[in-house]
N, CA, C and O atoms as a printed pandas DataFrame, in Angstrom:
     atom_number atom_name residue_name chain_id  residue_number  x_coord  y_coord  z_coord
0              1         N          MET        A               1  -34.329   55.547    7.559
1              2        CA          MET        A               1  -34.171   54.921    8.841
2              3         C          MET        A               1  -35.180   53.797    9.017
3              4         O          MET        A               1  -34.865   52.753    9.588
4              5         N          GLY        A               2  -36.400   54.014    8.522
5              6        CA          GLY        A               2  -37.425   52.993    8.626
6              7         C          GLY        A               2  -37.100   51.762    7.798
7              8         O          GLY        A               2  -37.428   50.645    8.198
8              9         N          ILE        A               3  -36.460   51.949    6.649
9             10        CA          ILE        A               3  -36.102   50.828    5.777
10            11         C          ILE        A               3  -35.051   49.958    6.458
11            12         O          ILE        A               3  -35.135   48.730    6.411
12            13         N          VAL        A               4  -34.066   50.584    7.087
13            14        CA          VAL        A               4  -33.022   49.832    7.771
14            15         C          VAL        A               4  -33.629   49.033    8.925
15            16         O          VAL        A               4  -33.286   47.870    9.134
16            17         N          HIS        A               5  -34.523   49.661    9.658
17            18        CA          HIS        A               5  -35.163   48.975   10.783
18            19         C          HIS        A               5  -35.989   47.775   10.290
19            20         O          HIS        A               5  -35.959   46.707   10.900
20            21         N          THR        A               6  -36.718   47.956    9.194
21            22        CA          THR        A               6  -37.522   46.871    8.631
22            23         C          THR        A               6  -36.625   45.743    8.143
23            24         O          THR        A               6  -36.926   44.575    8.389
24            25         N          ALA        A               7  -35.530   46.062    7.457
25            26        CA          ALA        A               7  -34.614   45.039    6.966
26            27         C          ALA        A               7  -33.999   44.278    8.136
27            28         O          ALA        A               7  -33.828   43.061    8.065
28            29         N          TYR        A               8  -33.671   44.978    9.193
29            30        CA          TYR        A               8  -33.105   44.314   10.372
30            31         C          TYR        A               8  -34.134   43.366   10.996
31            32         O          TYR        A               8  -33.794   42.267   11.434
32            33         N          GLY        A               9  -35.380   43.801   11.028
33            34        CA          GLY        A               9  -36.432   42.948   11.567
34            35         C          GLY        A               9  -36.608   41.681   10.747
35            36         O          GLY        A               9  -36.847   40.611   11.306
36            37         N          GLN        A              10  -36.491   41.789    9.419
37            38        CA          GLN        A              10  -36.615   40.610    8.560
38            39         C          GLN        A              10  -35.439   39.660    8.773
39            40         O          GLN        A              10  -35.608   38.441    8.785
40            41         N          VAL        A              11  -34.258   40.227    8.939
41            42        CA          VAL        A              11  -33.092   39.387    9.183
42            43         C          VAL        A              11  -33.234   38.683   10.519
43            44         O          VAL        A              11  -32.872   37.514   10.651
44            45         N          GLN        A              12  -33.755   39.384   11.503
45            46        CA          GLN        A              12  -33.940   38.786   12.813
46            47         C          GLN        A              12  -34.968   37.655   12.749
47            48         O          GLN        A              12  -34.779   36.619   13.387
48            49         N          LEU        A              13  -36.042   37.833   11.996
49            50        CA          LEU        A              13  -37.034   36.770   11.831
50            51         C          LEU        A              13  -36.426   35.565   11.122
51            52         O          LEU        A              13  -36.696   34.424   11.494
52            53         N          LEU        A              14  -35.604   35.816   10.098
53            54        CA          LEU        A              14  -34.947   34.734    9.374
54            55         C          LEU        A              14  -34.028   33.957   10.307
55            56         O          LEU        A              14  -34.000   32.727   10.266
56            57         N          ALA        A              15  -33.286   34.654   11.137
57            58        CA          ALA        A              15  -32.396   33.987   12.083
58            59         C          ALA        A              15  -33.196   33.146   13.070
59            60         O          ALA        A              15  -32.759   32.060   13.449
60            61         N          THR        A              16  -34.363   33.633   13.493
61            62        CA          THR        A              16  -35.208   32.870   14.405
62            63         C          THR        A              16  -35.719   31.608   13.720
63            64         O          THR        A              16  -35.763   30.546   14.342
64            65         N          ASP        A              17  -36.105   31.706   12.447
65            66        CA          ASP        A              17  -36.570   30.536   11.704
66            67         C          ASP        A              17  -35.464   29.494   11.581
67            68         O          ASP        A              17  -35.714   28.298   11.724
68            69         N          VAL        A              18  -34.247   29.948   11.316
69            70        CA          VAL        A              18  -33.121   29.017   11.191
70            71         C          VAL        A              18  -32.872   28.328   12.524
71            72         O          VAL        A              18  -32.600   27.128   12.556
72            73         N          GLN        A              19  -32.962   29.068   13.621
73            74        CA          GLN        A              19  -32.767   28.459   14.933
74            75         C          GLN        A              19  -33.846   27.417   15.222
75            76         O          GLN        A              19  -33.560   26.377   15.815
76            77         N          LEU        A              20  -35.075   27.687   14.810
77            78        CA          LEU        A              20  -36.150   26.718   15.018
78            79         C          LEU        A              20  -35.909   25.452   14.208
79            80         O          LEU        A              20  -36.154   24.348   14.694
80            81         N          LEU        A              21  -35.428   25.606   12.975
81            82        CA          LEU        A              21  -35.127   24.430   12.149
82            83         C          LEU        A              21  -33.983   23.630   12.758
83            84         O          LEU        A              21  -34.006   22.400   12.766
84            85         N          ALA        A              22  -32.988   24.339   13.266
85            86        CA          ALA        A              22  -31.852   23.649   13.862
86            87         C          ALA        A              22  -32.254   22.963   15.163
87            88         O          ALA        A              22  -31.683   21.931   15.517
88            89         N          ALA        A              23  -33.216   23.516   15.869
89            90        CA          ALA        A              23  -33.632   22.945   17.139
90            91         C          ALA        A              23  -34.401   21.641   16.955
91            92         O          ALA        A              23  -34.482   20.842   17.888
92            93         N          ASP        A              24  -34.969   21.410   15.769
93            94        CA          ASP        A              24  -35.724   20.182   15.524
94            95         C          ASP        A              24  -34.833   18.954   15.533
95            96         O          ASP        A              24  -35.318   17.845   15.756
96            97         N          GLY        A              25  -33.544   19.126   15.297
97            98        CA          GLY        A              25  -32.615   18.007   15.324
98            99         C          GLY        A              25  -32.834   17.041   14.182
99           100         O          GLY        A              25  -33.069   15.855   14.415
100          101         N          ILE        A              26  -32.763   17.513   12.974
101          102        CA          ILE        A              26  -32.947   16.664   11.802
102          103         C          ILE        A              26  -31.719   15.782   11.647
103          104         O          ILE        A              26  -30.604   16.287   11.520
104          105         N          ASP        A              27  -31.911   14.481   11.655
105          106        CA          ASP        A              27  -30.815   13.530   11.478
106          107         C          ASP        A              27  -30.853   12.992   10.052
107          108         O          ASP        A              27  -31.856   12.434    9.606
108          109         N          VAL        A              28  -29.753   13.169    9.360
109          110        CA          VAL        A              28  -29.629   12.651    8.004
110          111         C          VAL        A              28  -28.511   11.615    8.016
111          112         O          VAL        A              28  -27.354   11.943    8.278
112          113         N          ASN        A              29  -28.858   10.387    7.737
113          114        CA          ASN        A              29  -27.883    9.305    7.659
114          115         C          ASN        A              29  -27.866    8.770    6.236
115          116         O          ASN        A              29  -28.717    7.961    5.866
116          117         N          PRO        A              30  -26.902    9.215    5.434
117          118        CA          PRO        A              30  -26.875    8.736    4.051
118          119         C          PRO        A              30  -26.581    7.232    3.992
119          120         O          PRO        A              30  -25.689    6.731    4.677
120          121         N          GLN        A              31  -27.332    6.546    3.179
121          122        CA          GLN        A              31  -27.151    5.114    2.992
122          123         C          GLN        A              31  -27.106    4.819    1.502
123          124         O          GLN        A              31  -27.767    5.476    0.699
124          125         N          ALA        A              32  -26.327    3.837    1.160
125          126        CA          ALA        A              32  -26.256    3.427   -0.237
126          127         C          ALA        A              32  -27.578    2.779   -0.633
127          128         O          ALA        A              32  -28.161    2.035    0.155
128          129         N          PRO        A              33  -28.058    3.052   -1.845
129          130        CA          PRO        A              33  -29.310    2.433   -2.279
130          131         C          PRO        A              33  -29.117    0.934   -2.508
131          132         O          PRO        A              33  -27.994    0.471   -2.710
132          133         N          PRO        A              34  -30.206    0.187   -2.475
133          134        CA          PRO        A              34  -30.096   -1.258   -2.694
134          135         C          PRO        A              34  -29.499   -1.559   -4.071
135          136         O          PRO        A              34  -29.830   -0.903   -5.059
136          137         N          GLY        A              35  -28.635   -2.535   -4.120
137          138        CA          GLY        A              35  -28.021   -2.931   -5.384
138          139         C          GLY        A              35  -26.828   -2.089   -5.782
139          140         O          GLY        A              35  -26.353   -2.196   -6.912
140          141         N          SER        A              36  -26.329   -1.254   -4.884
141          142        CA          SER        A              36  -25.216   -0.383   -5.248
142          143         C          SER        A              36  -23.861   -1.047   -5.033
143          144         O          SER        A              36  -22.827   -0.429   -5.283
144          145         N          GLU        A              37  -23.851   -2.282   -4.578
145          146        CA          GLU        A              37  -22.583   -2.964   -4.313
146          147         C          GLU        A              37  -21.750   -3.092   -5.578
147          148         O          GLU        A              37  -20.533   -2.911   -5.540
148          149         N          LYS        A              38  -22.391   -3.400   -6.692
149          150        CA          LYS        A              38  -21.662   -3.547   -7.957
150          151         C          LYS        A              38  -21.062   -2.219   -8.401
151          152         O          LYS        A              38  -19.941   -2.176   -8.908
152          153         N          PHE        A              39  -21.810   -1.137   -8.212
153          154        CA          PHE        A              39  -21.299    0.187   -8.571
154          155         C          PHE        A              39  -20.112    0.563   -7.682
155          156         O          PHE        A              39  -19.119    1.109   -8.162
156          157         N          LEU        A              40  -20.220    0.271   -6.393
157          158        CA          LEU        A              40  -19.122    0.588   -5.477
158          159         C          LEU        A              40  -17.887   -0.257   -5.800
159          160         O          LEU        A              40  -16.760    0.215   -5.655
160          161         N          THR        A              41  -18.090   -1.484   -6.230
161          162        CA          THR        A              41  -16.976   -2.322   -6.660
162          163         C          THR        A              41  -16.305   -1.719   -7.884
163          164         O          THR        A              41  -15.078   -1.682   -7.971
164          165         N          LEU        A              42  -17.108   -1.247   -8.827
165          166        CA          LEU        A              42  -16.562   -0.607  -10.027
166          167         C          LEU        A              42  -15.773    0.656   -9.661
167          168         O          LEU        A              42  -14.698    0.897  -10.210
168          169         N          VAL        A              43  -16.299    1.448   -8.748
169          170        CA          VAL        A              43  -15.598    2.668   -8.326
170          171         C          VAL        A              43  -14.267    2.318   -7.672
171          172         O          VAL        A              43  -13.268    2.996   -7.912
172          173         N          SER        A              44  -14.237    1.280   -6.856
173          174        CA          SER        A              44  -12.978    0.897   -6.217
174          175         C          SER        A              44  -11.979    0.360   -7.233
175          176         O          SER        A              44  -10.776    0.573   -7.084
176          177         N          TRP        A              45  -12.455   -0.330   -8.258
177          178        CA          TRP        A              45  -11.559   -0.787   -9.322
178          179         C          TRP        A              45  -10.982    0.395  -10.090
179          180         O          TRP        A              45   -9.796    0.402  -10.420
180          181         N          VAL        A              46  -11.812    1.391  -10.376
181          182        CA          VAL        A              46  -11.331    2.579  -11.086
182          183         C          VAL        A              46  -10.300    3.315  -10.238
183          184         O          VAL        A              46   -9.291    3.785  -10.763
184          185         N          ALA        A              47  -10.542    3.422   -8.935
185          186        CA          ALA        A              47   -9.586    4.074   -8.041
186          187         C          ALA        A              47   -8.263    3.306   -8.013
187          188         O          ALA        A              47   -7.188    3.905   -8.027
188          189         N          TRP        A              48   -8.352    1.982   -7.973
189          190        CA          TRP        A              48   -7.142    1.164   -7.995
190          191         C          TRP        A              48   -6.378    1.369   -9.299
191          192         O          TRP        A              48   -5.153    1.499   -9.291
192          193         N          GLY        A              49   -7.095    1.398  -10.416
193          194        CA          GLY        A              49   -6.454    1.635  -11.711
194          195         C          GLY        A              49   -5.832    3.020  -11.804
195          196         O          GLY        A              49   -4.767    3.184  -12.398
196          197         N          ALA        A              50   -6.494    4.023  -11.217
197          198        CA          ALA        A              50   -5.945    5.376  -11.226
198          199         C          ALA        A              50   -4.652    5.437  -10.424
199          200         O          ALA        A              50   -3.702    6.106  -10.830
200          201         N          CYS        A              51   -4.609    4.751   -9.302
201          202        CA          CYS        A              51   -3.374    4.713   -8.507
202          203         C          CYS        A              51   -2.260    4.017   -9.269
203          204         O          CYS        A              51   -1.117    4.473   -9.254
204          205         N          LEU        A              52   -2.580    2.926   -9.928
205          206        CA          LEU        A              52   -1.590    2.207  -10.723
206          207         C          LEU        A              52   -1.076    3.079  -11.869
207          208         O          LEU        A              52    0.127    3.121  -12.129
208          209         N          ALA        A              53   -1.982    3.769  -12.550
209          210        CA          ALA        A              53   -1.582    4.652  -13.648
210          211         C          ALA        A              53   -0.738    5.819  -13.139
211          212         O          ALA        A              53    0.200    6.242  -13.815
212          213         N          ALA        A              54   -1.057    6.339  -11.968
213          214        CA          ALA        A              54   -0.290    7.457  -11.412
214          215         C          ALA        A              54    1.138    7.026  -11.076
215          216         O          ALA        A              54    2.092    7.760  -11.334
216          217         N          VAL        A              55    1.276    5.844  -10.504
217          218        CA          VAL        A              55    2.613    5.340  -10.182
218          219         C          VAL        A              55    3.410    5.103  -11.464
219          220         O          VAL        A              55    4.590    5.446  -11.534
220          221         N          ALA        A              56    2.774    4.522  -12.468
221          222        CA          ALA        A              56    3.450    4.290  -13.745
222          223         C          ALA        A              56    3.855    5.617  -14.389
223          224         O          ALA        A              56    4.961    5.741  -14.914
224          225         N          ALA        A              57    2.962    6.606  -14.349
225          226        CA          ALA        A              57    3.288    7.909  -14.937
226          227         C          ALA        A              57    4.430    8.573  -14.192
227          228         O          ALA        A              57    5.281    9.214  -14.809
228          229         N          LEU        A              58    4.462    8.431  -12.880
229          230        CA          LEU        A              58    5.548    9.009  -12.098
230          231         C          LEU        A              58    6.874    8.337  -12.426
231          232         O          LEU        A              58    7.907    8.999  -12.517
232          233         N          MET        A              59    6.840    7.024  -12.603
233          234        CA          MET        A              59    8.072    6.309  -12.963
234          235         C          MET        A              59    8.554    6.711  -14.354
235          236         O          MET        A              59    9.753    6.895  -14.567
236          237         N          ILE        A              60    7.631    6.847  -15.295
237          238        CA          ILE        A              60    8.012    7.229  -16.656
238          239         C          ILE        A              60    8.540    8.658  -16.685
239          240         O          ILE        A              60    9.575    8.925  -17.295
240          241         N          ALA        A              61    7.823    9.591  -16.018
241          242        CA          ALA        A              61    8.268   10.990  -16.016
242          243         C          ALA        A              61    9.602   11.139  -15.304
243          244         O          ALA        A              61   10.471   11.880  -15.762
244          245         N          GLY        A              62    9.772   10.438  -14.179
245          246        CA          GLY        A              62   11.045   10.500  -13.454
246          247         C          GLY        A              62   12.185    9.898  -14.266
247          248         O          GLY        A              62   13.289   10.442  -14.295
248          249         N          GLY        A              63   11.911    8.765  -14.931
249          250        CA          GLY        A              63   12.938    8.155  -15.771
250          251         C          GLY        A              63   13.328    9.038  -16.939
251          252         O          GLY        A              63   14.511    9.153  -17.260
252          253         N          LYS        A              64   12.353    9.664  -17.579
253          254        CA          LYS        A              64   12.653   10.569  -18.696
254          255         C          LYS        A              64   13.446   11.776  -18.213
255          256         O          LYS        A              64   14.380   12.216  -18.882
256          257         N          PHE        A              65   13.074   12.316  -17.047
257          258        CA          PHE        A              65   13.797   13.460  -16.503
258          259         C          PHE        A              65   15.242   13.067  -16.177
259          260         O          PHE        A              65   16.174   13.817  -16.469
260          261         N          GLY        A              66   15.423   11.882  -15.566
261          262        CA          GLY        A              66   16.778   11.418  -15.259
262          263         C          GLY        A              66   17.599   11.193  -16.515
263          264         O          GLY        A              66   18.778   11.543  -16.562
264          265         N          PHE        A              67   16.974   10.602  -17.545
265          266        CA          PHE        A              67   17.686   10.372  -18.806
266          267         C          PHE        A              67   18.065   11.702  -19.464
267          268         O          PHE        A              67   19.190   11.871  -19.933
268          269         N          ASP        A              68   17.111   12.646  -19.495
269          270        CA          ASP        A              68   17.406   13.956  -20.086
270          271         C          ASP        A              68   18.499   14.672  -19.312
271          272         O          ASP        A              68   19.351   15.336  -19.903
272          273         N          ARG        A              69   18.478   14.543  -18.005
273          274        CA          ARG        A              69   19.506   15.207  -17.200
274          275         C          ARG        A              69   20.871   14.564  -17.449
275          276         O          ARG        A              69   21.885   15.259  -17.518
276          277         N          HIS        A              70   20.893   13.248  -17.581
277          278        CA          HIS        A              70   22.157   12.553  -17.863
278          279         C          HIS        A              70   22.712   12.973  -19.224
279          280         O          HIS        A              70   23.924   13.117  -19.382
280          281         N          GLN        A              71   21.835   13.168  -20.200
281          282        CA          GLN        A              71   22.254   13.582  -21.535
282          283         C          GLN        A              71   22.598   15.075  -21.596
283          284         O          GLN        A              71   23.211   15.537  -22.558
284          285         N          GLY        A              72   22.200   15.818  -20.567
285          286        CA          GLY        A              72   22.456   17.260  -20.554
286          287         C          GLY        A              72   21.394   18.048  -21.292
287          288         O          GLY        A              72   21.598   19.224  -21.595
288          289         N          THR        A              73   20.270   17.429  -21.586
289          290        CA          THR        A              73   19.209   18.122  -22.319
290          291         C          THR        A              73   17.978   18.376  -21.448
291          292         O          THR        A              73   16.910   18.706  -21.963
292          293         N          ALA        A              74   18.127   18.222  -20.137
293          294        CA          ALA        A              74   16.990   18.418  -19.241
294          295         C          ALA        A              74   16.569   19.883  -19.255
295          296         O          ALA        A              74   17.406   20.786  -19.230
296          297         N          ASP        A              75   15.277   20.098  -19.296
297          298        CA          ASP        A              75   14.752   21.456  -19.245
298          299         C          ASP        A              75   13.648   21.530  -18.198
299          300         O          ASP        A              75   13.346   20.544  -17.526
300          301         N          SER        A              76   13.064   22.687  -18.072
301          302        CA          SER        A              76   12.035   22.860  -17.044
302          303         C          SER        A              76   10.768   22.077  -17.379
303          304         O          SER        A              76    9.971   21.782  -16.488
304          305         N          GLU        A              77   10.573   21.741  -18.647
305          306        CA          GLU        A              77    9.391   20.979  -19.032
306          307         C          GLU        A              77    9.427   19.574  -18.434
307          308         O          GLU        A              77    8.405   19.069  -17.969
308          309         N          SER        A              78   10.596   18.944  -18.444
309          310        CA          SER        A              78   10.720   17.605  -17.867
310          311         C          SER        A              78   10.481   17.633  -16.362
311          312         O          SER        A              78    9.810   16.756  -15.819
312          313         N          ALA        A              79   11.027   18.634  -15.696
313          314        CA          ALA        A              79   10.813   18.758  -14.249
314          315         C          ALA        A              79    9.355   19.066  -13.949
315          316         O          ALA        A              79    8.806   18.574  -12.964
316          317         N          ALA        A              80    8.722   19.878  -14.793
317          318        CA          ALA        A              80    7.313   20.224  -14.588
318          319         C          ALA        A              80    6.429   18.995  -14.723
319          320         O          ALA        A              80    5.428   18.881  -14.015
320          321         N          LYS        A              81    6.773   18.070  -15.616
321          322        CA          LYS        A              81    5.998   16.840  -15.765
322          323         C          LYS        A              81    6.060   16.001  -14.495
323          324         O          LYS        A              81    5.060   15.415  -14.081
324          325         N          VAL        A              82    7.245   15.946  -13.876
325          326        CA          VAL        A              82    7.382   15.186  -12.636
326          327         C          VAL        A              82    6.541   15.834  -11.535
327          328         O          VAL        A              82    5.850   15.142  -10.788
328          329         N          VAL        A              83    6.601   17.151  -11.439
329          330        CA          VAL        A              83    5.836   17.865  -10.413
330          331         C          VAL        A              83    4.333   17.688  -10.642
331          332         O          VAL        A              83    3.589   17.431   -9.695
332          333         N          LYS        A              84    3.885   17.822  -11.887
333          334        CA          LYS        A              84    2.457   17.657  -12.190
334          335         C          LYS        A              84    1.989   16.234  -11.879
335          336         O          LYS        A              84    0.874   16.033  -11.399
336          337         N          THR        A              85    2.839   15.259  -12.153
337          338        CA          THR        A              85    2.496   13.874  -11.845
338          339         C          THR        A              85    2.386   13.672  -10.335
339          340         O          THR        A              85    1.490   12.970   -9.866
340          341         N          CYS        A              86    3.286   14.279   -9.581
341          342        CA          CYS        A              86    3.220   14.184   -8.114
342          343         C          CYS        A              86    1.939   14.831   -7.588
343          344         O          CYS        A              86    1.301   14.295   -6.681
344          345         N          ILE        A              87    1.565   15.965   -8.146
345          346        CA          ILE        A              87    0.323   16.627   -7.738
346          347         C          ILE        A              87   -0.874   15.735   -8.053
347          348         O          ILE        A              87   -1.796   15.626   -7.245
348          349         N          GLY        A              88   -0.863   15.099   -9.219
349          350        CA          GLY        A              88   -1.932   14.170   -9.574
350          351         C          GLY        A              88   -2.008   12.995   -8.618
351          352         O          GLY        A              88   -3.101   12.556   -8.260
352          353         N          CYS        A              89   -0.853   12.478   -8.198
353          354        CA          CYS        A              89   -0.835   11.373   -7.235
354          355         C          CYS        A              89   -1.444   11.792   -5.906
355          356         O          CYS        A              89   -2.174   11.020   -5.285
356          357         N          VAL        A              90   -1.150   13.003   -5.471
357          358        CA          VAL        A              90   -1.708   13.500   -4.203
358          359         C          VAL        A              90   -3.218   13.655   -4.324
359          360         O          VAL        A              90   -3.951   13.299   -3.401
360          361         N          ILE        A              91   -3.691   14.181   -5.448
361          362        CA          ILE        A              91   -5.136   14.356   -5.645
362          363         C          ILE        A              91   -5.846   13.011   -5.638
363          364         O          ILE        A              91   -6.912   12.872   -5.037
364          365         N          ILE        A              92   -5.263   12.028   -6.300
365          366        CA          ILE        A              92   -5.862   10.694   -6.316
366          367         C          ILE        A              92   -5.882   10.108   -4.909
367          368         O          ILE        A              92   -6.854    9.462   -4.518
368          369         N          ALA        A              93   -4.812   10.332   -4.147
369          370        CA          ALA        A              93   -4.712    9.763   -2.809
370          371         C          ALA        A              93   -5.733   10.362   -1.845
371          372         O          ALA        A              93   -6.264    9.654   -0.989
372          373         N          ILE        A              94   -6.011   11.659   -1.975
373          374        CA          ILE        A              94   -6.929   12.294   -1.016
374          375         C          ILE        A              94   -8.377   12.332   -1.500
375          376         O          ILE        A              94   -9.258   12.762   -0.757
376          377         N          ALA        A              95   -8.637   11.894   -2.721
377          378        CA          ALA        A              95   -9.981   12.004   -3.277
378          379         C          ALA        A              95  -11.025   11.264   -2.448
379          380         O          ALA        A              95  -12.090   11.810   -2.158
380          381         N          GLY        A              96  -10.726   10.037   -2.068
381          382        CA          GLY        A              96  -11.695    9.253   -1.298
382          383         C          GLY        A              96  -11.993    9.868    0.055
383          384         O          GLY        A              96  -13.152    9.955    0.461
384          385         N          GLY        A              97  -10.956   10.293    0.751
385          386        CA          GLY        A              97  -11.152   10.923    2.052
386          387         C          GLY        A              97  -11.881   12.252    1.951
387          388         O          GLY        A              97  -12.686   12.595    2.817
388          389         N          LEU        A              98  -11.598   12.997    0.892
389          390        CA          LEU        A              98  -12.245   14.294    0.694
390          391         C          LEU        A              98  -13.735   14.116    0.437
391          392         O          LEU        A              98  -14.557   14.832    1.010
392          393         N          VAL        A              99  -14.080   13.177   -0.410
393          394        CA          VAL        A              99  -15.493   12.925   -0.687
394          395         C          VAL        A              99  -16.199   12.422    0.565
395          396         O          VAL        A              99  -17.328   12.822    0.848
396          397         N          GLY        A             100  -15.539   11.550    1.309
397          398        CA          GLY        A             100  -16.113   11.046    2.548
398          399         C          GLY        A             100  -16.347   12.159    3.566
399          400         O          GLY        A             100  -17.362   12.167    4.262
400          401         N          ALA        A             101  -15.412   13.089    3.650
401          402        CA          ALA        A             101  -15.563   14.210    4.587
402          403         C          ALA        A             101  -16.672   15.154    4.158
403          404         O          ALA        A             101  -17.387   15.698    5.000
404          405         N          LEU        A             102  -16.819   15.350    2.863
405          406        CA          LEU        A             102  -17.854   16.263    2.378
406          407         C          LEU        A             102  -19.258   15.680    2.515
407          408         O          LEU        A             102  -20.224   16.425    2.681
408          409         N          THR        A             103  -19.379   14.371    2.448
409          410        CA          THR        A             103  -20.695   13.749    2.541
410          411         C          THR        A             103  -21.057   13.359    3.961
411          412         O          THR        A             103  -22.195   12.966    4.219
412          413         N          ALA        A             104  -20.113   13.457    4.889
413          414        CA          ALA        A             104  -20.403   13.079    6.281
414          415         C          ALA        A             104  -21.115   14.161    7.032
415          416         O          ALA        A             104  -21.427   13.993    8.211
């Protein structure tokens, strides 16, 4: 019984410490370091290239699936490629917003 009471007291002290830290109102405003403009330009170029590659991959996978279906040789692998490409496009599209939300 004494051990439980002691552990509860430690948890209560920890909670009080956290409240004191939160009460200080620490403001963190992330800023890009000096000279990071070139790096950010490179990142935006890579993102643009990834979007272009995703659209091209979707067109190729969709065209192959349509051709296979027209020939009567379509299988689940061709459809899976189209679905995987669509999932990749969604991931690329939300990546910037997701990173922005996590760092905000």
